[in-house]
N, C-alpha and C positions, 0 to 999 in steps of 0.2 A: 834221424838225420833229414828226412824228407820235411818234417815240420820246421827244422832249423833252417833249411834252404829257403822254404817259403817265406819264413819270418825275415831273413836277411834280404831277399828280394823285395818284400813289401817295405821294409825299412829304408832300403836303398832308393826305391821309387818315391817314397814320401820325401826323403832328403833331397833328391833331384828336383821334385816339384817345388819344395820349399826354397831351394836355392834359385830356382828360376824366378819364383815369385819375388824373392828378396832382390835379385838382380834388376827386375823390372821396375822396382821402386827406387832402390839405392844406387843402382848402376845402369841407368837407362841405355847409355851408349853401348855397353857391352851386350846387354840384352838384345838391343837392335841388331847388333853384328851377328849374334850367334842364333837368334831365334827369329826376330821381326823381319829382318831383310829376307832370309830365304822363304818365309811364309808368303811375304808380299810379292815377291818375284813370282812365285807359283801361282798365286791368286791372280796376279796381273796377266800372266801369260795365258791362262785358261779362260779368263773371262773378258779379255780385251775387246773383241769384236762385239760380243752381245752387250757389254757395258756401254760402248760408243753408240750403239744402235738405239738402246733404251734412252740414253741421254740426248738423243737428237743430234749427235755429231757424226752422222753419215749423209751422204749425198747420192743421188741417183748416178749410176755410171754413164759415161758418154755413150753416144749412139753406136760408134764403132765398137767399143768394148762390150756393150751389151750384145751386138750382132755376133761378135767372135765367141763370146761366152755361151750364147744360146745355140748357134748353129754349128760351130766348129768343136767346142769343147763339150757340147751336149750337157751343160750344167745350168742350174737355175741362176738367174741374174739376181745378184744380191746388192744392197747398198754398200757404197764404198766408205770406209773409215779412213781417218788419218794414217798415213803409212809410218810405221816405226822406223826411225833411222838409227837411233842409238839409245842403249840403256846402260846407265852408270849406277852402281851402288855407291853410296856415300856413307860416312861414319854417322850421319844424322838422318839420312833419308835415301831417296832414290830420285834420279834425274832421268827423264825420258824425253828425247828429242823427236818431234813429230813433224812430218811433212803434210801440210793441209791440202786436201783436195780442192779443186775449183768449186766455189760455192760457200766455203767456210772461211771465217776470219777469226783471228785471235780472240776477239770479243765474245764469240760463240763459245769457245772452249772455257774462257774465264768465267762465263755465266753458269756453266755446268760444273765448276770446281767443287762446290759443296756436295753434289751428287757423286762425283768421282771420289771424293774423300770417303764417303760411307761405303761406296761399292767395293773399294779396296782395303778398307779398314786401317787407314793411316790418320795421322793427327791433323794434317793440313795439306792442302794442294793449292799451290800458287801458279800462275801461268805467266811466262815471260816471253815476248817476242824476240828471237835471236836475229833474224833476218826476214825479208819478205818471204812469206809462204811457209816459214818454220816457226814453230813455238816450242818451248821447253816447260814440261810439266815438272815442277819442283815439289815432291812429296816429302813431308817431313814425318818421320816414323813415330816421334814422341814429342812431348812438350819440351822443347829445347830452352824455353824462357823459365822454366821452373827452377833450374839451377844454371846460371849463366856461366858458361866457359868459353871464352874468347879464343878463336883459332890461333894457333901458334904463329902463323905468318902474319897476323894483324899487328903491324908495327908502324909507328909514324914515318912517313917518307915525304920528300917534296912538300906540298902543302896539303896532304892527306892524313887525317888523324882518325883511326878506328876508336869509337866511343861506345859502341853498344853491339848487341847481338840481335840479328833479325829472327823472325820466327821461322825462317827456312834454313836456319843453321849458319848463315853467312854473316860476315861482319858488316855493320853499318858504319860507314866511313864519312866523315865530314870532310869534303873536297872543296877547299877554298877557290880552286881555279874554276870549278863548274858552278858552285852556288856561293858566290863571295859574301852575300849578306844573308843572315838567317834570324829567325824568330823562335824562341823557345818559351812555352807557356806551360803552367801548371799550378795547381793548388798547393797549400802548405801540406808538407808530408807526402807529396806525390812522387818525390825523387828527382825534382828539377835541379836541386843543389848537387846531387850524385852525378847527374849528366854533366854539369859544369866541371865538377872535379875531375872526371874522366877526360873532359876536353882540355882542361888546363895541364893535366899531367902529360897528355900527348903533345900539346903545343910547346911545353917547356923544353922538349927534347929537340925542338927544330930551331935553326939559326934565324929566328924572327924576333921582333919586338912585341912584347905583351903590354898592353895598356888596360889597366882596370878602372872601372867606375863602379863603386860601391857606396851609395848614399846612406847605408845603414851604419855609418861611421866606420866602415871597413871591417865589420866584424867577420865577414867571410873571406874577403880577398886580401887583407892585411897580412895574413899568414904566408901568402905567396910573394911577399915583397922581395926576397932574394932574387927572383927571376922576372919581376915586373920592371919595365922601363919607366912607368908612370903610374900613379894611383891617385884618383880623385875620390874623396869621401864625403864631399858636401855638394849640393847643387851649384854653389858659386864656384868652387873649384872645377867642377864638371863644365861649367859654361866657359871658363878660361882655357881649359884643356881643349875643348872642342874647337875654339877659335884658333888655337895653335895648330891643330890637325888640319883645319881647312887651309890655313896659310901654307903648311907643308905640302897639301895636295896641289895647290896652285903652283908652287915651286917645282913640284915633279912634273906637272903638265908642261912647264917651260922646258924642263930637261928632255922630255919626250919629243917635244916639238922640235928642239935644236938637233936631235939626232934622227928625225924622221921616223920614230917609232910610234906604235899604236898602244902599246902598254909595256910595262917594265920588263916583261919576259923577252921582249924583242931586242932589249939593250944587251950589250956585252956584259959578262959577269962583273967585270971590274968597274962598270959604270952603273950597275943595277942598284937601286936603293933597297934597303932592308924592308922587307914585308912588314906591316904593322897590323895586328889583330887587336881590335877594341872590344873589350868584354864589359857589357853594360849590365849589372844586376839590378833587378826591380826598377825598370824603366818608368814605371808610373811616378816614382818620386821626382822624376825630372820634369813631368808634365803638371803636376798638382802645384797650386799656389795657395797661400794662406792669407795673403793680403794684396792689395792693388800695386805695391811696390815690386811684387815678385813677377809681375806680368811681363816686364821688359826682359828679365833674365829668362823666363820661360821661352819668350819669342826668339831669343838669341839660340838657346838650346835646340829648339825645334827646327830652326832654320838650318843651323849647322849640321844636325843629324840628317836632314833630308838631303842637303847638298852631299854629304858623304856618301849616303846611300845611293844617290843617283849616279855619282861620277867617280868615286874613289877606287872602284874596282880596277880600273886601267893603270892606277899608280900604286897599286899594291896595299891599299888600306882597306881592311875588311871588317865588317860589323858582326857582332854576336849579341843580339838583343834578347834579354830574358825578362820574364814578369809573370804575374798572376793573371792579369787581364790586360788586353791591349786593343781597344776599339774606339769608336767615335766619342764614347763617354769621357774620354780623357781630355777632350777638346780639339781645337783647330790643329791640324797637321798630323794627328795620330794616324788617320786612315791613309793619308798620302805617304807617310813613312812606311806604314805596313805594306803598302802595295810594292815597295822596292825590295822587300825582303824575300828573297827567292825560296830558301830552305825553311821548312816549317817542321817543328817538333812539338807536339801537344801531349803533355802528361795528363794524368787524371785532373779533371775539372769539376768545379761545384755545379756548373749549370751547362746546359746545351749551347747557349748563346756564346760562351767562351770558346767552346770548341769550334763553333762556326767562325768566330773571329780569326782562328788560326788556320782553318782548313777549308772552309766553304768556297773561297775564291780560287783555290788551286787544286783540291780533290774533294769534291762534294761527297763522294761515296765513303770518305774516310771518317766523316763527322759521327755516324752512329758508333763506330768502333771506339773512337775516342771518349764518347759519352758513356761507354759500358766497362771502362777499365776498373778493375776491382781495387778496393782499398788495401787488401792484404797482398798486393803485388806492387810494391813501391819500385820505382825506376822504370815501370812499363810505360811506354809512350807510342804515339803514332807519328811516323816520320813521312813527310811528303814534300813535293817540290812542284814547280810550275809545269811539269811535264804531265801531271795528272795521276802519276803513279804513287803508291803509298805502301808502307808495310808496318807491321807492329814490331817494335824493338824493345829491348830491356838493357839497362846498364848494369855493369858489375858493381858490387858494393865495395867501396874503399873509404878509408877514413880521411879526414882532413890532415891528420898528422902524416899519413903516407904521402899525400900530394905535396905537402911542405918539404918532406925529406927529398922528393924528387926535384922540386924547385931549388933547393940548395945544392944538390949534386950538379944541376946544369946552370948554375948562377954564372959561370964563366961564358955562357952564350949570349948574355945580355949585350946588346950592341951599343956602340958609342953614338948617341944621337943628341948632340947639344940642344936641340930645340925642345926636348923632353926633360932636360935637367932639372928645371924648376919644379917639376912634379915628381921627381924621383923619390920613391918612399924610403923611409928610414929602415935600415936592416939591423935587427938586433945583433949585437956582437956574439952573444952566446948561443950556440946551436942547441937544439932539443937533446935531452939526455938519451932518448931512444927513438928508434924509428929506423927501418931498413932503408938502404939508399934507393935501389931500384926495385920497388915492389910491384909485384904482378897482382892485378885485380883479383880479389878473392871471389869465389862464386856466391851468388846470391841464393839463399835457401829459404824455403817457406818454414 
């Protein structure tokens, strides 16, 4: 009986260890909640002060505090670390709010994030300033970008579209009110098209006008025709479409001037024009010319795009520019247009110069991260804006048919805009035989 008991105990122990190992690989969220979080909390609690001291995140106490400690409390005066204000366990990691002592700034903590990651045994540590004197350590317990699962609360609303998952487990949202114009870069096979699909699927569910420009004869965007208010598939059509949008922009400025408003969101809802999102795929096709006669068309396109990028935010016209490269090698006007594009998303690129085109002027520290994106991680990108902050993101994998199905389900949201009628795409009468109506993005797996 004793041998049988020992055998059962050993078998049970091996089964438990195997189950934990399986959960760590196949169910990392469950493993983190049951094992990783308690272990990390314990390690954090016992080693916090010594870790902060070793990482150079302590300061000398004030004279009064040192006097009280030495003479009244009869204790040795020790350096002062940031004070812990709040600790929260999350499904993907740990959040710790710190009150910084005089002499430390958020940049000091951010510079030590890699050392903190190794000290506490977590996958990543990012630092965010919440208010003056306070920072939040966002520890990620495991690689959340390995299998992308968007938070359930991440749904399109107002002019905000969740399109990807950040490496700290939060949703990356495309907010058109904060970053009205954006640039997305990426090499072939990097996941740039997947990013666009997630963006279009979210935008299709909002009461806005979607305008597509796909000079690859519409091979990517023509399937979204049921939800598009306009579609241009050649540079000539794009030139005419941009001219119409510039004219509409000027009419909307007249409307704002008439009612004394600074942008369309200050107008009453009954007077507010419909927001327009312009999606340009492969922007280089609009800049390149094959003969001298194309120069005039290119000049019109570039001028119109620059005018829209500079002024159209106030009238509710937003730009989403995508391409493989976008720099001065495209010719006159390219750099000026890029400077107006606030949001930047850079997928895997073929050379460091392309990463610099998208990130060097807004977040120089993000250039090395974009240059090191692995080929076996399609959809991974670096997202940044003019604030200087950046984060690594990854989009969920969805098929083009799934996006087309969503566009058909929300075709009733296409607004009545007569100025775009000449560019309205043809919608096939027969719907696809299969395809779910409201498909949730499927997780990306390696």
